[in-house]
N, C-alpha and C positions, 0 to 999 in steps of 0.2 A: 414464551412469555416476553423475552427480549424483542423478538421479531414483531410481535403484536404491538408492543409499546412504541417501537421505532416507527412502525407504519402509522400509528395514531399521531405521532409527532409530525410526520411528513404530511399527513392529511391536514393537521391544524396549522402547520407552518411550512407551506410548500417551497419556501425559499431558504430553508434551513439546510445548508450544504452538509454540515456534519452529521445530520440525521441520515441523509442518503448514504454518506460515506460509511457511517457505522454499520448500517444494515448491509451494504454491499461488501464491506470488508469481512463482516461476520460470516456471510455466506462463502466468500472466497477462502477464508482461513479454514473453514470446515470442508472445503472442496465440494461445495453443494451449489447447484443451480448457477453455474458460472456465467452463462449469458445474462441472466437476471442481475447477478452481482455487477457485471460490467456495465449494464444499463444504468443501474443506480449510481455507481461511482462516476460514470460519464456525466450524469446530471449534476452531481456534486462538483465536478470539474468545471462545468459550464457556469455554475454559481460562484465558484472560487478557484479560478484557473492556476493561481500561483501558490496554492496551499501545499506545503511539503507532505503533510500527512495524507492528503487526498491523492497526490501523485504517487506516494508509496503504495496506497491501496490499489490504484490502477495497475501499477507495476506488479503487485502481488497477483492480481487477477490474470494479467497476461502471462506471468510465470506459470500459474496453475493450468493455463490453457496451452502451454508449450511454446509461447512466443518469447523466447529467452532474450533475443536482441531488443525487442520492444520493451521488455521489462527492465533490462539494463539501462536503456536510454532514460526511462522515467525515474528509476531509482537513483541514477547518477544526478539527475536534476534535483531530486528531492534532497539528496545529501548536500548539494551546493546550497540549497535554501536553508537547511537545518543540519549543519555539519556535526552538531553535538548530540543529535537524537540517536539514542542507542538502538531503538527498534528499527529505524530506517537503515542505519549502518549494518545491523545484523541481517536484515532482508537483502541488502545489496551483497553482503558476503555470501549468503546462501545461494543467490542467483549466480554470482561469479563462480562459485564452486560447481554448480550444475553445468555451467558453460565450459568447465575445464580450466578456468582462470584461477588456479589454486593459490598463487602468490597474492593476487589482489583480494581474494576471499580472506586469506589469513590476515592481511593488512587490516581489512575492515573489522574483523573480529578482534584483532589485537587493540585497535583503537578503543573498542568498548571495554576491554579488560583494563586498560590504562585508566580509563575514567572511573571504573569501579573501585580502584585502589585508593 
């Protein structure tokens, strides 16, 4: 249902960056059809190259595909653009953890806990 709705939106508004991003991220978060997810998010980045949420999504796709270094690069940029975003910080923490950068991961997660209090 969600996928069909997003595809209709993309068809109706082919310059809607967040529609491409939403569909791509949904696929990536479910670890499904990752090449397609990457293409969708790449299109979103072409339309909105400095959007932190889209950079986060591309980083998440790269992480799912095993490109930890590429994911870290994009997520660090996303955090620079949106330092208060809990989801982006959490994703960066998850990727740091996977990379063995435990201290940096804990720092990212701690930032979110401080904001929640």
